[in-house]
C-alpha positions in Angstrom: 35.3 17.8 16.4 34.9 17.3 20.0 32.6 14.5 20.5 30.4 16.7 23.1 29.3 18.3 20.3 26.7 15.3 19.3 25.3 15.0 22.9 21.9 16.3 23.2 20.8 19.0 26.0 18.0 18.1 28.2 14.8 20.5 28.0 15.2 23.9 29.7 12.2 26.2 30.8 12.6 30.0 31.0 10.1 32.2 32.4 10.0 34.2 29.2 10.1 31.5 26.5 8.7 28.2 25.8 10.0 24.8 27.1 12.5 23.5 24.4 14.4 20.7 23.8 18.2 21.4 22.1 20.3 19.1 20.2 24.0 19.8 19.1 25.2 18.1 15.9 26.3 19.3 12.4 24.3 19.8 9.2 25.4 18.9 5.8 23.5 17.2 2.7 22.7 13.6 2.7 22.3 13.3 -1.4 20.4 15.8 -2.8 18.7 16.7 0.7 19.9 18.9 3.7 19.8 17.0 7.1 20.8 17.6 10.7 22.9 14.7 12.3 22.7 14.4 16.1 22.4 11.7 19.1 19.3 11.5 21.3 17.9 9.3 23.6 15.4 6.8 22.3 12.7 7.7 24.9 13.2 11.5 23.9 12.9 10.6 20.5 9.8 8.8 20.8 8.3 12.0 22.4 9.1 14.2 20.0 8.1 12.1 16.8 4.8 10.4 15.1 4.6 7.8 12.7 2.3 8.4 9.2 0.6 5.2 9.2 -1.9 4.7 6.1 -5.3 5.2 7.2 -7.0 3.2 4.3 -10.6 5.0 4.7 -9.1 8.4 3.8 -5.9 7.5 1.8 -3.5 9.4 4.4 -0.4 8.6 5.3 2.2 6.2 3.8 3.3 3.6 6.5 2.6 -0.2 7.6 1.3 -0.4 11.4 3.8 -1.3 13.7 4.7 -4.6 14.2 4.9 -5.2 18.0 7.0 -8.4 17.4 9.3 -6.8 15.4 9.9 -3.9 17.5 10.0 -5.9 20.8 13.0 -8.0 19.0 14.9 -4.6 18.7 14.2 -3.5 22.1 15.6 -6.7 23.5 18.8 -6.6 20.8 19.3 -2.7 21.4 19.6 -3.2 25.1 22.6 -5.9 24.9 26.2 -5.1 25.5 27.8 -4.1 22.0 24.6 -3.6 20.1 24.2 -0.7 17.6 22.0 0.4 14.9 21.9 2.7 11.7 20.8 6.3 12.5 17.2 6.9 12.7 15.9 8.9 9.7 13.4 11.5 10.5 12.0 14.6 8.9 11.3 18.2 10.3 8.2 19.5 8.3 7.6 22.9 7.3 6.3 25.5 8.4 8.8 25.3 11.3 8.1 28.9 12.8 7.7 28.6 16.6 8.2 24.9 16.6 11.6 23.9 15.5 14.7 26.0 14.3 18.5 25.2 13.5 21.0 27.7 14.3 24.4 27.0 12.5 27.7 27.8 13.9 31.0 27.3 12.4 32.7 24.1 10.5 29.3 22.5 10.2 28.5 22.6 13.5 24.8 23.4 14.7 21.8 23.2 17.2 18.4 22.0 16.7 16.1 23.6 18.9 12.4 21.8 19.2 9.9 24.2 21.1 7.3 22.6 23.5 4.3 21.1 23.2 5.4 20.4 19.3 6.3 16.7 18.0 7.8 18.1 14.7 9.9 14.9 13.9 8.3 12.7 11.3 9.4 9.1 11.3 10.3 8.2 8.1 12.7 5.2 8.9 12.4 4.0 12.1 9.1 3.4 13.0 9.7 -0.4 14.1 13.0 0.4 15.9 11.4 3.3 18.1 8.1 1.4 18.5 8.8 -0.4 21.9 11.7 2.1 23.1 9.3 4.8 24.5 10.7 4.2 28.0 14.0 3.8 27.2 16.9 6.1 27.7 19.7 4.4 25.5 21.0 6.6 23.2 20.7 6.5 19.6 22.2 8.4 16.4 19.6 10.0 14.3 19.1 12.1 11.1 16.7 14.5 10.3 15.9 15.5 6.9 14.7 19.2 6.4 12.0 20.4 5.2 10.4 17.4 3.1 6.6 17.4 2.2 4.7 14.3 3.2 4.6 13.0 -0.5 8.5 13.7 -0.8 8.4 11.6 2.5 6.6 8.9 1.1 8.9 8.5 -2.0 11.9 8.2 0.5 10.2 5.8 2.2 9.0 3.7 -0.6 12.4 4.1 -2.0 13.9 3.0 1.0 11.6 0.1 1.7 10.6 -1.2 -1.5 13.3 -4.0 -1.2 12.9 -4.6 2.0 11.8 -8.1 3.7 8.8 -8.2 5.1 7.4 -4.8 3.9 3.8 -5.2 2.5 3.7 -5.3 -1.5 0.1 -4.2 -1.3 1.6 -0.9 0.6 4.1 -0.4 -1.8 2.0 -0.5 -4.9 -0.2 1.9 -2.7 2.6 4.6 -2.5 3.4 3.9 -5.7 0.0 5.0 -7.2 0.2 8.1 -4.9 3.5 9.3 -6.1 2.5 8.7 -10.1 1.8 11.8 -12.2 -0.4 9.9 -14.8 -0.6 6.3 -13.1 -3.2 5.3 -15.9 -0.4 5.2 -18.4 2.5 4.5 -16.4 1.1 1.3 -14.7 -2.4 0.5 -16.2 -2.7 -2.4 -14.3 -2.1 -0.4 -10.7 -4.3 2.0 -11.9 -7.0 -0.5 -12.4 -6.3 -2.2 -9.2 -6.6 1.4 -7.4 -9.8 2.2 -9.1 -11.6 -1.2 -8.2 -10.3 -0.6 -4.6 -11.4 3.0 -4.3 -14.6 3.4 -6.6 -17.6 3.2 -4.6 -19.5 1.8 -8.0 -16.6 -1.3 -7.7 -17.9 -4.5 -6.0 -14.3 -4.5 -4.4 -14.7 -1.0 -2.8 -13.5 -1.1 0.9 -12.6 -4.9 0.4 -9.3 -4.8 -0.4 -6.3 -4.2 2.1 -3.5 -1.7 1.0 -1.0 -2.9 3.6 -1.9 -0.3 6.0 -4.4 0.3 9.1 -7.7 -1.1 8.0 -11.0 0.7 9.0 -12.4 -1.4 11.7 -15.6 -3.2 10.7 -14.2 -3.4 6.9 -14.2 -6.9 5.1 -10.8 -7.2 3.5 -11.2 -10.3 1.5 -8.0 -9.8 -0.9 -5.0 -7.3 -1.3 -4.3 -4.6 -3.5 -1.4 -6.6 -5.0 -3.7 -9.5 -5.5 -5.9 -7.4 -7.8 -3.1 -5.6 -9.4 -1.5 -9.1 -10.4 -5.0 -10.1 -11.6 -5.2 -7.0 -13.7 -2.0 -8.2 -15.7 -3.8 -11.1 -16.3 -7.0 -9.5 -17.5 -5.1 -6.8 -19.9 -2.8 -9.6 -21.3 -6.0 -11.7 -22.5 -8.2 -8.7 -23.4 -5.4 -6.9 -25.6 -7.4 -3.6 -25.5 -7.2 -1.3 -28.4 -4.2 1.4 -28.2 -6.8 4.2 -28.1 -9.2 2.5 -25.6 -9.1 4.7 -22.3 -8.2 2.7 -19.5 -10.9 4.2 -17.2 -13.1 2.7 -20.1 -11.6 -0.8 -19.3 -11.9 -0.3 -15.6 -15.8 0.2 -16.0 -15.6 -3.0 -18.2 -14.1 -4.7 -15.5 -16.3 -3.1 -12.6 -19.3 -4.5 -14.9 -17.9 -7.9 -14.9 -17.2 -8.3 -11.1 -20.9 -7.2 -10.6 -21.9 -10.0 -12.4 -19.8 -12.3 -10.5 -21.3 -11.1 -7.2 -24.8 -11.6 -8.9 -24.1 -15.0 -9.9 -22.0 -16.5 -7.1 -23.5 -14.6 -4.3 -22.8 -17.3 -1.7 -19.4 -17.8 -2.8 -18.9 -13.8 -2.7 -20.3 -13.0 0.6 -18.4 -16.1 2.6 -14.8 -15.5 1.5 -13.4 -17.8 4.2 -15.3 -20.8 2.9 -15.0 -20.3 -0.5 -12.0 -19.6 -3.1 -13.7 -17.2 -5.5 -12.2 -13.9 -3.6 -8.8 -15.6 -3.0 -5.9 -15.8 -5.6 -7.1 -18.8 -7.3 -10.4 -17.7 -8.0 -9.3 -13.7 -8.5 -6.7 -14.8 -11.0 -8.7 -17.3 -13.1 -11.6 -15.1 -13.2 -10.1 -12.0 -14.3 -8.1 -14.2 -16.9 -11.4 -15.5 -18.1 -13.1 -11.6 -18.2 -10.1 -10.7 -20.6 -11.0 -13.6 -23.0 -14.8 -12.9 -22.9 -14.4 -9.1 -23.4 -11.6 -9.9 -26.5 -14.0 -12.3 -28.2 -17.2 -9.9 -27.6 -15.1 -7.0 -29.1 -14.5 -9.3 -32.1 -18.1 -9.9 -32.8 -18.9 -6.2 -32.0 -20.8 -6.5 -28.8 -20.9 -4.5 -25.8 -19.4 -6.2 -22.9 -21.8 -5.2 -20.2 -23.2 -6.6 -17.1 -26.2 -7.9 -18.7 -23.5 -9.4 -21.2 -21.6 -11.1 -18.4 -24.8 -11.9 -16.1 -26.1 -13.8 -19.1 -23.1 -16.1 -20.1 -22.0 -16.7 -16.3 -25.6 -17.6 -15.4 -26.2 -19.8 -18.1 -23.0 -22.1 -17.8 -21.2 -21.3 -14.5 -23.9 -21.3 -11.7 -23.4 -24.9 -10.6 -19.1 -24.0 -10.4 -18.1 -25.2 -7.1 -15.9 -22.3 -5.4 -15.9 -24.3 -1.8 -12.7 -24.9 -0.2 -13.9 -28.4 -0.5 -14.6 -28.5 -4.0 -12.2 -29.3 -7.1 -9.9 -26.3 -6.5 -9.6 -26.8 -2.9 -6.1 -28.6 -3.7 -4.8 -25.9 -5.8 -3.1 -22.5 -5.0 -0.6 -20.2 -6.6 -0.1 -19.0 -10.0 -0.2 -22.9 -11.2 -3.7 -23.5 -9.2 -5.3 -20.5 -11.1 -4.2 -21.7 -14.2 -6.0 -25.1 -13.4 -8.8 -23.3 -12.2 -9.1 -21.2 -15.6 -8.9 -24.6 -17.5 -11.9 -25.8 -15.4 -13.9 -22.5 -16.1 -13.0 -22.7 -19.5 -14.2 -26.3 -19.7 -17.5 -26.0 -17.9 -18.2 -22.5 -20.0 -17.2 -24.0 -23.4 -16.7 -20.6 -24.3 -15.7 -21.0 -28.0 -19.0 -23.0 -28.8 -21.5 -21.1 -26.3 -20.8 -17.5 -26.4 -22.6 -16.6 -29.8 -25.5 -18.4 -28.6 -25.8 -17.8 -24.6 -25.5 -14.2 -24.8 -28.0 -11.3 -26.0 -27.0 -9.7 -29.3 -26.0 -6.2 -28.3 -23.7 -4.0 -30.7 -21.5 -0.9 -29.6 -22.9 2.4 -30.5 
């Protein structure tokens, strides 16, 4: 096939039709999806495309914000002699009437036509490469998947990038939660983290980073991934009954964290000066919460906010969460374990649980 079949054609304007951009290429299948392959300048592809960056306030989108440093590095590289890159991956969304069309020819050859003023190319896997090439005419190979939905794009993006170096694990986790059909049973730890992040009655509401573009003014004192890992600790310690719905378990954890905000208001409201909302604090407290809930169940008591608040306020109000305190030198998993040991020592859980909490049985 002649090499010219891959060259792009510049926009042409006719009096009786919309302005249009035309690309020559080929159609075929990439694994289980129909696709169009062609070549175009970086500038033109930038003008015709967009990125679905995650908006944390609405939950729409699935990509991380553009890393300008990453994009500038690629800009410098791709303009060097002998440089190259793998094809940029886009999706042409439906409906396409009056927006784009593909005219198929013999032997797989095809013509992609995009009508002005539309930008139908969704950047599935090329966002950082195109980010700083809006004014560069260097030619690039590209592939357009045809007619994927936003959720199908999210699936492709997450599958491609889940092992990529530098992709935010919280963004991967968020995308996994959006793709699951039964998150409560498939990934109870992630289900708990998402509920803590998104439920308006949760003290963590609007305080967790999901790896996307944060809403201006919102405090992001921890990450979704951190809360997910902490949820695993809680579930391991609490060992909830098999028939206990995970939604009820989430409500219990909410009550625990509401008690934490009440007992440690300064440490909660000043995350930069305290470790309570850092990994050390979150991991250790979620482990402790699991222990408290398990023992409460064994004694037939309801682990509610009053229960948690009474126990924590009677035994831990003097616990030092400051960065200069006993936890200041600790970090990571080992630090969380050391913090848990300090909490257990001060609360003396096994001896004080019966005496320090008001009696209240499950209904």
